[in-house]
N, CA, C and O atoms as a Tinker XYZ file with bonds, in Angstrom:
   476  protein
     1  N    110.586000   87.183000   90.678000    73     2
     2  CA   111.881000   87.481000   90.773000    64     1     3
     3  C    111.853000   89.129000   91.612000    63     2     4     5
     4  O    111.192000   90.070000   91.174000    81     3
     5  N    112.619000   89.192000   92.734000    73     3     6
     6  CA   112.559000   90.340000   93.441000    64     5     7
     7  C    113.431000   91.532000   92.721000    63     6     8     9
     8  O    114.321000   91.330000   91.895000    81     7
     9  N    113.000000   92.802000   93.194000    73     7    10
    10  CA   113.602000   93.916000   92.387000    64     9    11
    11  C    114.444000   94.476000   93.559000    63    10    12    13
    12  O    113.956000   94.878000   94.616000    81    11
    13  N    115.775000   94.456000   93.254000    73    11    14
    14  CA   116.688000   94.895000   94.204000    64    13    15
    15  C    116.473000   96.317000   94.522000    63    14    16    17
    16  O    116.698000   96.764000   95.646000    81    15
    17  N    115.988000   97.116000   93.424000    73    15    18
    18  CA   115.915000   98.571000   93.794000    64    17    19
    19  C    115.126000   98.915000   94.991000    63    18    20    21
    20  O    115.480000   99.805000   95.764000    81    19
    21  N    114.054000   98.210000   95.145000    73    19    22
    22  CA   113.290000   98.507000   96.461000    64    21    23
    23  C    114.001000   98.226000   97.605000    63    22    24    25
    24  O    113.535000   98.710000   98.637000    81    23
    25  N    115.143000   97.481000   97.710000    73    23    26
    26  CA   115.916000   97.432000   98.992000    64    25    27
    27  C    116.803000   98.433000   98.875000    63    26    28    29
    28  O    117.060000   98.936000   99.969000    81    27
    29  N    117.412000   98.949000   97.898000    73    27    30
    30  CA   118.382000  100.102000   97.632000    64    29    31
    31  C    117.475000  101.366000   98.198000    63    30    32    33
    32  O    117.946000  102.168000   99.005000    81    31
    33  N    116.196000  101.453000   97.716000    73    31    34
    34  CA   115.643000  102.567000   98.258000    64    33    35
    35  C    115.171000  102.839000   99.588000    63    34    36    37
    36  O    115.040000  103.949000  100.104000    81    35
    37  N    114.931000  101.726000  100.085000    73    35    38
    38  CA   114.765000  101.531000  101.667000    64    37    39
    39  C    116.089000  101.744000  102.449000    63    38    40    41
    40  O    116.024000  102.112000  103.622000    81    39
    41  N    117.261000  101.533000  101.863000    73    39    42
    42  CA   118.589000  101.756000  102.371000    64    41    43
    43  C    118.822000  103.224000  102.344000    63    42    44    45
    44  O    119.311000  103.802000  103.315000    81    43
    45  N    118.479000  103.839000  101.245000    73    43    46
    46  CA   118.738000  105.458000  100.983000    64    45    47
    47  C    117.766000  106.180000  101.702000    63    46    48    49
    48  O    118.109000  107.325000  101.997000    81    47
    49  N    116.332000  105.721000  102.166000    73    47    50
    50  CA   115.405000  106.388000  102.752000    64    49    51
    51  C    115.904000  106.511000  104.199000    63    50    52    53
    52  O    116.076000  107.622000  104.700000    81    51
    53  N    116.123000  105.447000  104.829000    73    51    54
    54  CA   116.686000  105.462000  106.136000    64    53    55
    55  C    117.899000  106.014000  106.264000    63    54    56    57
    56  O    118.121000  106.518000  107.365000    81    55
    57  N    118.954000  106.078000  105.265000    73    55    58
    58  CA   120.232000  106.724000  105.682000    64    57    59
    59  C    119.859000  108.224000  105.454000    63    58    60    61
    60  O    120.464000  109.022000  106.170000    81    59
    61  N    118.978000  108.713000  104.590000    73    59    62
    62  CA   118.612000  110.132000  104.694000    64    61    63
    63  C    117.930000  110.444000  106.266000    63    62    64    65
    64  O    118.148000  111.427000  106.974000    81    63
    65  N    117.213000  109.501000  106.498000    73    63    66
    66  CA   116.581000  109.864000  107.892000    64    65    67
    67  C    117.721000  109.950000  108.920000    63    66    68    69
    68  O    117.586000  110.729000  109.863000    81    67
    69  N    118.744000  109.266000  108.814000    73    67    70
    70  CA   119.959000  109.201000  109.813000    64    69    71
    71  C    120.523000  110.636000  109.556000    63    70    72    73
    72  O    120.666000  111.412000  110.501000    81    71
    73  N    120.817000  110.960000  108.379000    73    71    74
    74  CA   121.305000  112.432000  108.202000    64    73    75
    75  C    120.264000  113.460000  108.768000    63    74    76    77
    76  O    120.658000  114.429000  109.418000    81    75
    77  N    119.068000  113.267000  108.544000    73    75    78
    78  CA   118.185000  114.360000  108.832000    64    77    79
    79  C    118.353000  114.490000  110.564000    63    78    80    81
    80  O    118.323000  115.637000  111.011000    81    79
    81  N    118.503000  113.509000  111.402000    73    79    82
    82  CA   118.377000  113.417000  112.696000    64    81    83
    83  C    119.900000  113.819000  113.371000    63    82    84    85
    84  O    120.112000  114.181000  114.528000    81    83
    85  N    120.878000  113.636000  112.272000    73    83    86
    86  CA   122.232000  114.013000  112.899000    64    85    87
    87  C    123.065000  115.345000  112.328000    63    86    88    89
    88  O    124.132000  115.723000  112.813000    81    87
    89  N    122.447000  115.924000  111.314000    73    87    90
    90  CA   122.858000  117.261000  110.861000    64    89    91
    91  C    122.908000  118.261000  112.093000    63    90    92    93
    92  O    122.006000  118.401000  112.919000    81    91
    93  N    124.041000  118.886000  112.074000    73    91    94
    94  CA   124.019000  119.791000  113.233000    64    93    95
    95  C    123.909000  119.409000  114.707000    63    94    96    97
    96  O    123.713000  120.200000  115.630000    81    95
    97  N    124.065000  118.063000  114.801000    73    95    98
    98  CA   123.989000  117.412000  116.350000    64    97    99
    99  C    125.387000  117.189000  116.637000    63    98   100   101
   100  O    126.201000  116.818000  115.792000    81    99
   101  N    125.689000  117.464000  118.052000    73    99   102
   102  CA   126.995000  117.199000  118.286000    64   101   103
   103  C    126.928000  115.785000  119.504000    63   102   104   105
   104  O    125.850000  115.529000  120.039000    81   103
   105  N    127.970000  115.103000  119.774000    73   103   106
   106  CA   128.169000  113.880000  120.419000    64   105   107
   107  C    127.539000  114.248000  121.739000    63   106   108   109
   108  O    126.902000  113.330000  122.256000    81   107
   109  N    127.577000  115.414000  122.413000    73   107   110
   110  CA   127.008000  115.572000  123.926000    64   109   111
   111  C    125.293000  115.393000  123.880000    63   110   112   113
   112  O    124.600000  114.802000  124.707000    81   111
   113  N    124.933000  115.968000  122.870000    73   111   114
   114  CA   123.273000  116.107000  122.818000    64   113   115
   115  C    122.991000  114.659000  122.413000    63   114   116   117
   116  O    122.003000  114.147000  122.939000    81   115
   117  N    123.699000  113.927000  121.566000    73   115   118
   118  CA   123.455000  112.534000  121.109000    64   117   119
   119  C    123.358000  111.756000  122.243000    63   118   120   121
   120  O    122.329000  111.100000  122.404000    81   119
   121  N    124.356000  111.704000  123.160000    73   119   122
   122  CA   124.549000  110.920000  124.399000    64   121   123
   123  C    123.514000  111.365000  125.407000    63   122   124   125
   124  O    123.340000  110.595000  126.353000    81   123
   125  N    122.781000  112.496000  125.368000    73   123   126
   126  CA   121.855000  112.881000  126.205000    64   125   127
   127  C    120.604000  112.483000  125.947000    63   126   128   129
   128  O    119.758000  112.458000  126.840000    81   127
   129  N    120.321000  112.097000  124.590000    73   127   130
   130  CA   119.038000  111.805000  124.073000    64   129   131
   131  C    118.780000  110.163000  123.886000    63   130   132   133
   132  O    119.149000  109.570000  122.872000    81   131
   133  N    118.136000  109.546000  124.935000    73   131   134
   134  CA   117.992000  108.187000  124.567000    64   133   135
   135  C    117.300000  107.644000  123.322000    63   134   136   137
   136  O    117.612000  106.673000  122.632000    81   135
   137  N    116.139000  108.626000  123.179000    73   135   138
   138  CA   115.311000  108.196000  122.092000    64   137   139
   139  C    115.968000  108.253000  120.843000    63   138   140   141
   140  O    115.881000  107.350000  120.011000    81   139
   141  N    116.722000  109.448000  120.664000    73   139   142
   142  CA   117.586000  109.768000  119.396000    64   141   143
   143  C    118.535000  108.378000  119.219000    63   142   144   145
   144  O    118.499000  107.797000  118.135000    81   143
   145  N    119.285000  107.921000  120.186000    73   143   146
   146  CA   120.058000  106.771000  120.194000    64   145   147
   147  C    119.278000  105.580000  119.526000    63   146   148   149
   148  O    119.550000  105.023000  118.462000    81   147
   149  N    118.359000  105.348000  120.302000    73   147   150
   150  CA   117.506000  104.155000  119.680000    64   149   151
   151  C    116.712000  104.370000  118.397000    63   150   152   153
   152  O    116.351000  103.385000  117.754000    81   151
   153  N    116.448000  105.490000  118.028000    73   151   154
   154  CA   115.828000  105.830000  116.767000    64   153   155
   155  C    117.080000  105.771000  115.672000    63   154   156   157
   156  O    116.856000  105.350000  114.537000    81   155
   157  N    118.235000  106.154000  116.015000    73   155   158
   158  CA   119.455000  105.991000  115.180000    64   157   159
   159  C    119.931000  104.452000  114.746000    63   158   160   161
   160  O    120.214000  104.047000  113.619000    81   159
   161  N    119.927000  103.737000  115.997000    73   159   162
   162  CA   119.973000  102.114000  115.922000    64   161   163
   163  C    119.075000  101.640000  115.159000    63   162   164   165
   164  O    119.431000  100.950000  114.203000    81   163
   165  N    117.744000  101.885000  115.387000    73   163   166
   166  CA   116.849000  101.325000  114.547000    64   165   167
   167  C    117.014000  101.412000  112.903000    63   166   168   169
   168  O    116.950000  100.566000  112.011000    81   167
   169  N    117.266000  102.898000  112.927000    73   167   170
   170  CA   117.363000  103.186000  111.302000    64   169   171
   171  C    118.805000  102.331000  110.530000    63   170   172   173
   172  O    118.852000  101.972000  109.354000    81   171
   173  N    119.700000  102.184000  111.384000    73   171   174
   174  CA   120.964000  101.471000  111.098000    64   173   175
   175  C    120.463000   99.945000  110.777000    63   174   176   177
   176  O    120.825000   99.383000  109.743000    81   175
   177  N    119.622000   99.327000  111.715000    73   175   178
   178  CA   119.138000   98.076000  111.408000    64   177   179
   179  C    118.182000   97.988000  110.381000    63   178   180   181
   180  O    117.880000   96.836000  110.070000    81   179
   181  N    117.640000   98.872000  109.790000    73   179   182
   182  CA   116.724000   98.973000  108.633000    64   181   183
   183  C    117.641000   98.912000  107.425000    63   182   184   185
   184  O    117.484000   98.140000  106.480000    81   183
   185  N    118.641000   99.827000  107.554000    73   183   186
   186  CA   119.778000   99.720000  106.546000    64   185   187
   187  C    120.186000   98.469000  106.309000    63   186   188   189
   188  O    120.125000   98.028000  105.161000    81   187
   189  N    120.592000   97.816000  107.195000    73   187   190
   190  CA   121.233000   96.346000  107.208000    64   189   191
   191  C    120.454000   95.397000  106.909000    63   190   192   193
   192  O    120.946000   94.467000  106.270000    81   191
   193  N    119.160000   95.346000  107.241000    73   191   194
   194  CA   118.016000   94.455000  106.791000    64   193   195
   195  C    117.759000   94.428000  105.241000    63   194   196   197
   196  O    117.530000   93.429000  104.559000    81   195
   197  N    117.842000   95.707000  104.837000    73   195   198
   198  CA   117.459000   95.953000  103.556000    64   197   199
   199  C    118.611000   95.464000  102.686000    63   198   200   201
   200  O    118.317000   94.799000  101.692000    81   199
   201  N    120.020000   95.746000  102.977000    73   199   202
   202  CA   121.329000   95.300000  102.320000    64   201   203
   203  C    121.153000   93.842000  102.316000    63   202   204   205
   204  O    121.380000   93.190000  101.297000    81   203
   205  N    120.760000   93.304000  103.407000    73   203   206
   206  CA   120.850000   91.793000  103.336000    64   205   207
   207  C    120.111000   91.037000  102.444000    63   206   208   209
   208  O    120.338000   89.860000  102.161000    81   207
   209  N    119.020000   91.889000  101.907000    73   207   210
   210  CA   117.982000   91.188000  101.045000    64   209   211
   211  C    118.626000   91.805000   99.503000    63   210   212   213
   212  O    118.053000   91.422000   98.483000    81   211
   213  N    119.550000   92.545000   99.400000    73   211   214
   214  CA   120.001000   92.836000   97.792000    64   213   215
   215  C    120.707000   91.664000   97.542000    63   214   216   217
   216  O    121.470000   91.123000   98.341000    81   215
   217  N    120.371000   91.181000   96.129000    73   215   218
   218  CA   120.966000   89.996000   95.626000    64   217   219
   219  C    122.347000   90.136000   95.249000    63   218   220   221
   220  O    122.795000   91.260000   95.019000    81   219
   221  N    123.190000   88.935000   95.148000    73   219   222
   222  CA   124.710000   88.967000   94.791000    64   221   223
   223  C    124.990000   89.589000   93.525000    63   222   224   225
   224  O    126.038000   90.215000   93.366000    81   223
   225  N    124.114000   89.463000   92.592000    73   223   226
   226  CA   124.573000   90.326000   91.272000    64   225   227
   227  C    124.564000   91.821000   91.583000    63   226   228   229
   228  O    125.498000   92.548000   91.244000    81   227
   229  N    123.570000   92.230000   92.185000    73   227   230
   230  CA   123.607000   93.826000   92.391000    64   229   231
   231  C    124.831000   94.107000   93.313000    63   230   232   233
   232  O    125.580000   95.065000   93.125000    81   231
   233  N    124.989000   93.170000   94.360000    73   231   234
   234  CA   126.127000   93.646000   95.239000    64   233   235
   235  C    127.232000   93.638000   94.621000    63   234   236   237
   236  O    128.061000   94.439000   95.053000    81   235
   237  N    127.615000   92.837000   93.522000    73   235   238
   238  CA   128.883000   92.573000   92.881000    64   237   239
   239  C    129.039000   93.913000   91.872000    63   238   240   241
   240  O    130.125000   94.433000   91.617000    81   239
   241  N    127.866000   94.325000   91.398000    73   239   242
   242  CA   127.920000   95.661000   90.411000    64   241   243
   243  C    128.366000   96.877000   91.343000    63   242   244   245
   244  O    129.122000   97.767000   90.952000    81   243
   245  N    127.756000   96.807000   92.744000    73   243   246
   246  CA   127.944000   97.866000   93.374000    64   245   247
   247  C    129.049000   97.627000   94.462000    63   246   248   249
   248  O    128.866000   98.082000   95.591000    81   247
   249  N    130.236000   96.901000   94.150000    73   247   250
   250  CA   131.245000   96.628000   95.027000    64   249   251
   251  C    131.718000   97.763000   96.097000    63   250   252   253
   252  O    132.019000   97.456000   97.251000    81   251
   253  N    131.751000   98.948000   95.669000    73   251   254
   254  CA   132.156000   99.873000   96.478000    64   253   255
   255  C    131.315000  100.200000   97.934000    63   254   256   257
   256  O    131.727000  100.800000   98.927000    81   255
   257  N    130.126000   99.644000   97.711000    73   255   258
   258  CA   129.174000   99.565000   98.972000    64   257   259
   259  C    129.742000   98.595000  100.009000    63   258   260   261
   260  O    130.166000   97.523000   99.575000    81   259
   261  N    129.799000   98.814000  101.218000    73   259   262
   262  CA   130.381000   98.039000  102.230000    64   261   263
   263  C    129.465000   97.147000  102.745000    63   262   264   265
   264  O    129.105000   97.193000  103.922000    81   263
   265  N    128.999000   96.210000  101.821000    73   263   266
   266  CA   128.074000   95.106000  102.187000    64   265   267
   267  C    128.091000   94.517000  103.545000    63   266   268   269
   268  O    127.150000   94.501000  104.339000    81   267
   269  N    129.344000   94.009000  103.722000    73   267   270
   270  CA   129.563000   93.126000  104.760000    64   269   271
   271  C    129.358000   93.884000  106.251000    63   270   272   273
   272  O    128.697000   93.448000  107.194000    81   271
   273  N    130.001000   94.955000  106.199000    73   271   274
   274  CA   130.062000   95.960000  107.455000    64   273   275
   275  C    128.604000   96.415000  107.544000    63   274   276   277
   276  O    128.222000   96.471000  108.713000    81   275
   277  N    127.722000   96.741000  106.676000    73   275   278
   278  CA   126.503000   97.164000  106.734000    64   277   279
   279  C    125.516000   95.947000  107.462000    63   278   280   281
   280  O    124.844000   96.118000  108.479000    81   279
   281  N    125.602000   94.813000  106.750000    73   279   282
   282  CA   124.901000   93.710000  107.420000    64   281   283
   283  C    125.488000   93.182000  108.526000    63   282   284   285
   284  O    124.770000   92.480000  109.239000    81   283
   285  N    126.887000   93.391000  108.914000    73   283   286
   286  CA   127.464000   92.971000  110.309000    64   285   287
   287  C    126.852000   93.984000  111.278000    63   286   288   289
   288  O    126.439000   93.558000  112.356000    81   287
   289  N    126.762000   95.212000  111.009000    73   287   290
   290  CA   125.882000   96.091000  111.912000    64   289   291
   291  C    124.639000   95.536000  112.376000    63   290   292   293
   292  O    124.332000   95.399000  113.560000    81   291
   293  N    123.913000   95.213000  111.339000    73   291   294
   294  CA   122.528000   94.762000  111.698000    64   293   295
   295  C    122.368000   93.486000  112.475000    63   294   296   297
   296  O    121.436000   93.278000  113.252000    81   295
   297  N    123.354000   92.635000  112.209000    73   295   298
   298  CA   123.563000   91.356000  112.948000    64   297   299
   299  C    123.795000   91.917000  114.495000    63   298   300   301
   300  O    123.010000   91.623000  115.397000    81   299
   301  N    124.806000   92.647000  114.674000    73   299   302
   302  CA   124.992000   92.860000  115.789000    64   301   303
   303  C    124.046000   93.694000  116.774000    63   302   304   305
   304  O    124.029000   93.626000  118.003000    81   303
   305  N    123.270000   94.489000  115.945000    73   303   306
   306  CA   122.220000   95.200000  116.700000    64   305   307
   307  C    121.042000   94.250000  117.168000    63   306   308   309
   308  O    120.492000   94.359000  118.264000    81   307
   309  N    120.726000   93.325000  116.231000    73   307   310
   310  CA   119.572000   92.451000  116.304000    64   309   311
   311  C    119.726000   91.202000  117.411000    63   310   312   313
   312  O    118.898000   90.764000  118.210000    81   311
   313  N    121.197000   90.773000  117.129000    73   311   314
   314  CA   121.450000   89.607000  117.920000    64   313   315
   315  C    122.415000   89.646000  119.161000    63   314   316   317
   316  O    122.676000   88.631000  119.806000    81   315
   317  N    122.900000   90.821000  119.435000    73   315   318
   318  CA   123.519000   91.203000  120.591000    64   317   319
   319  C    123.101000   92.542000  121.059000    63   318   320   321
   320  O    123.928000   93.386000  121.403000    81   319
   321  N    121.733000   92.759000  121.076000    73   319   322
   322  CA   121.204000   93.885000  121.344000    64   321   323
   323  C    121.345000   94.424000  122.892000    63   322   324   325
   324  O    121.129000   95.590000  123.222000    81   323
   325  N    121.753000   93.349000  123.798000    73   323   326
   326  CA   122.183000   93.884000  125.000000    64   325   327
   327  C    123.407000   94.666000  125.141000    63   326   328   329
   328  O    123.563000   95.482000  126.050000    81   327
   329  N    124.333000   94.398000  124.182000    73   327   330
   330  CA   125.661000   95.305000  124.181000    64   329   331
   331  C    125.915000   96.086000  123.086000    63   330   332   333
   332  O    126.999000   96.095000  122.504000    81   331
   333  N    124.842000   96.825000  122.741000    73   331   334
   334  CA   125.188000   97.718000  121.634000    64   333   335
   335  C    125.926000   98.897000  122.116000    63   334   336   337
   336  O    125.605000   99.547000  123.111000    81   335
   337  N    127.024000   99.156000  121.283000    73   335   338
   338  CA   127.857000  100.142000  121.710000    64   337   339
   339  C    127.487000  101.440000  121.042000    63   338   340   341
   340  O    127.643000  101.552000  119.827000    81   339
   341  N    126.983000  102.470000  121.803000    73   339   342
   342  CA   126.241000  103.749000  121.219000    64   341   343
   343  C    127.350000  104.638000  120.500000    63   342   344   345
   344  O    127.127000  105.433000  119.587000    81   343
   345  N    128.618000  104.350000  121.093000    73   343   346
   346  CA   129.737000  105.045000  120.254000    64   345   347
   347  C    129.893000  104.504000  118.976000    63   346   348   349
   348  O    130.283000  105.365000  118.187000    81   347
   349  N    129.732000  103.383000  118.466000    73   347   350
   350  CA   129.864000  102.848000  117.313000    64   349   351
   351  C    128.706000  103.327000  116.630000    63   350   352   353
   352  O    128.853000  103.891000  115.546000    81   351
   353  N    127.555000  103.172000  117.135000    73   351   354
   354  CA   126.380000  103.989000  116.380000    64   353   355
   355  C    126.381000  105.259000  116.000000    63   354   356   357
   356  O    125.740000  105.663000  115.029000    81   355
   357  N    127.153000  106.036000  116.791000    73   355   358
   358  CA   127.376000  107.487000  116.488000    64   357   359
   359  C    128.286000  107.600000  115.318000    63   358   360   361
   360  O    128.008000  108.332000  114.368000    81   359
   361  N    129.338000  106.906000  115.374000    73   359   362
   362  CA   130.346000  106.855000  114.342000    64   361   363
   363  C    129.825000  106.381000  113.187000    63   362   364   365
   364  O    130.228000  106.899000  112.145000    81   363
   365  N    128.951000  105.439000  113.127000    73   363   366
   366  CA   128.467000  104.924000  111.842000    64   365   367
   367  C    127.214000  105.890000  111.380000    63   366   368   369
   368  O    127.025000  105.991000  110.168000    81   367
   369  N    126.509000  106.475000  112.116000    73   367   370
   370  CA   125.616000  107.456000  111.656000    64   369   371
   371  C    126.288000  108.624000  111.242000    63   370   372   373
   372  O    125.892000  109.013000  110.143000    81   371
   373  N    127.178000  109.320000  111.759000    73   371   374
   374  CA   127.895000  110.320000  111.329000    64   373   375
   375  C    129.202000  110.388000  110.297000    63   374   376   377
   376  O    129.691000  111.425000  109.849000    81   375
   377  N    129.587000  109.207000  110.068000    73   375   378
   378  CA   130.839000  108.993000  109.234000    64   377   379
   379  C    130.658000  108.188000  108.101000    63   378   380   381
   380  O    131.051000  108.536000  106.987000    81   379
   381  N    129.955000  106.893000  108.379000    73   379   382
   382  CA   129.639000  106.007000  107.487000    64   381   383
   383  C    128.497000  106.216000  106.563000    63   382   384   385
   384  O    128.538000  106.001000  105.352000    81   383
   385  N    127.307000  106.724000  107.339000    73   383   386
   386  CA   126.078000  106.895000  106.525000    64   385   387
   387  C    126.043000  107.975000  105.580000    63   386   388   389
   388  O    125.493000  107.829000  104.488000    81   387
   389  N    126.654000  109.173000  105.962000    73   387   390
   390  CA   127.084000  110.103000  104.779000    64   389   391
   391  C    127.809000  109.664000  103.626000    63   390   392   393
   392  O    127.611000  110.039000  102.470000    81   391
   393  N    128.619000  108.885000  104.003000    73   391   394
   394  CA   129.426000  108.129000  102.502000    64   393   395
   395  C    128.679000  107.301000  101.778000    63   394   396   397
   396  O    128.911000  107.156000  100.578000    81   395
   397  N    127.659000  106.631000  102.417000    73   395   398
   398  CA   126.944000  105.677000  101.717000    64   397   399
   399  C    125.681000  106.247000  101.064000    63   398   400   401
   400  O    125.060000  105.546000  100.265000    81   399
   401  N    125.292000  107.428000  101.352000    73   399   402
   402  CA   124.229000  108.106000  100.531000    64   401   403
   403  C    124.584000  108.435000   99.107000    63   402   404   405
   404  O    123.837000  107.976000   98.243000    81   403
   405  N    125.545000  109.113000   98.761000    73   403   406
   406  CA   125.846000  108.987000   97.463000    64   405   407
   407  C    126.094000  107.829000   96.420000    63   406   408   409
   408  O    125.942000  107.815000   95.198000    81   407
   409  N    126.542000  106.829000   97.338000    73   407   410
   410  CA   126.639000  105.538000   96.700000    64   409   411
   411  C    125.455000  104.999000   96.236000    63   410   412   413
   412  O    125.392000  104.502000   95.112000    81   411
   413  N    124.553000  105.045000   96.951000    73   411   414
   414  CA   123.152000  104.560000   96.807000    64   413   415
   415  C    122.232000  105.420000   95.694000    63   414   416   417
   416  O    121.394000  105.003000   94.895000    81   415
   417  N    122.633000  106.551000   95.910000    73   415   418
   418  CA   121.917000  107.565000   94.902000    64   417   419
   419  C    122.690000  107.129000   93.464000    63   418   420   421
   420  O    121.934000  106.914000   92.517000    81   419
   421  N    123.696000  107.029000   93.302000    73   419   422
   422  CA   124.445000  106.653000   92.095000    64   421   423
   423  C    123.984000  105.133000   91.706000    63   422   424   425
   424  O    123.789000  104.877000   90.518000    81   423
   425  N    123.850000  104.353000   92.478000    73   423   426
   426  CA   123.500000  102.937000   92.234000    64   425   427
   427  C    122.133000  102.903000   91.554000    63   426   428   429
   428  O    121.914000  102.298000   90.505000    81   427
   429  N    121.161000  103.663000   92.297000    73   427   430
   430  CA   119.634000  103.860000   91.701000    64   429   431
   431  C    119.514000  104.591000   90.498000    63   430   432   433
   432  O    118.593000  104.338000   89.720000    81   431
   433  N    120.368000  105.494000   90.259000    73   431   434
   434  CA   120.397000  106.356000   89.221000    64   433   435
   435  C    120.881000  105.461000   87.902000    63   434   436   437
   436  O    120.268000  105.525000   86.836000    81   435
   437  N    121.996000  104.659000   88.088000    73   435   438
   438  CA   122.445000  103.653000   87.353000    64   437   439
   439  C    121.517000  102.469000   86.919000    63   438   440   441
   440  O    121.469000  101.919000   85.819000    81   439
   441  N    120.837000  102.225000   87.981000    73   439   442
   442  CA   119.535000  100.977000   87.568000    64   441   443
   443  C    118.151000  101.941000   87.090000    63   442   444   445
   444  O    117.036000  101.425000   87.015000    81   443
   445  N    118.338000  103.065000   86.853000    73   443   446
   446  CA   117.093000  103.710000   86.252000    64   445   447
   447  C    116.013000  103.998000   87.301000    63   446   448   449
   448  O    114.823000  104.001000   86.986000    81   447
   449  N    116.456000  104.253000   88.619000    73   447   450
   450  CA   115.355000  104.454000   89.620000    64   449   451
   451  C    115.618000  105.897000   89.782000    63   450   452   453
   452  O    116.758000  106.283000   90.042000    81   451
   453  N    114.439000  106.878000   89.616000    73   451   454
   454  CA   114.685000  108.380000   89.870000    64   453   455
   455  C    114.625000  108.569000   91.426000    63   454   456   457
   456  O    114.992000  109.664000   91.853000    81   455
   457  N    114.246000  107.722000   92.219000    73   455   458
   458  CA   114.338000  107.895000   93.556000    64   457   459
   459  C    115.767000  108.082000   94.323000    63   458   460   461
   460  O    115.966000  108.523000   95.455000    81   459
   461  N    116.599000  107.660000   93.458000    73   459   462
   462  CA   118.008000  107.956000   93.877000    64   461   463
   463  C    118.486000  109.288000   93.844000    63   462   464   465
   464  O    119.452000  109.687000   94.493000    81   463
   465  N    117.683000  110.080000   92.955000    73   463   466
   466  CA   118.299000  111.464000   92.945000    64   465   467
   467  C    117.949000  112.376000   94.074000    63   466   468   469
   468  O    116.811000  112.412000   94.540000    81   467
   469  N    118.923000  113.103000   94.506000    73   467   470
   470  CA   118.907000  114.019000   95.732000    64   469   471
   471  C    117.557000  114.770000   95.779000    63   470   472   473
   472  O    117.005000  115.067000   94.720000    81   471
   473  N    117.010000  115.083000   96.963000    73   471   474
   474  CA   115.815000  115.597000   97.186000    64   473   475
   475  C    116.009000  117.101000   96.778000    63   474   476
   476  O    115.068000  117.890000   96.864000    81   475
C-alpha cells in the first residue's frame, strides 16, 4: 500500500520551490525570463503529478485542497504543451501556490509527518 504522505511531501517541496522563485519577483521580470517560466511550469507539473497519485481517502480528508484544479493544470501542461498560457502559470504560481502551502503543511502535520512543518 502506498503512503500518500510521500506525494503530499513532493507537492509541498515543489510548492516551496515555486515560492522561493517568485518571492519578490514582478511580472515583468517573469515575462523576460524564459528559464524561470519553464522552471515554474515544471514545478506546477510536479505538484499536479504528485496530486494525481494521492488516494481518494486522503483527498476526501483534505477536501479544501483543490485537487481537480491541480491535476487539471498538470494535464494541460503535459498534454497541451504547445499552448501553455504563461499568464495562467504566473497566476497559479503567485496566487494559488501560496494558498496551497499551508493546506499541505496542515495536512502533513495531521497525518503525523514532521516535514509539513515550515522551515
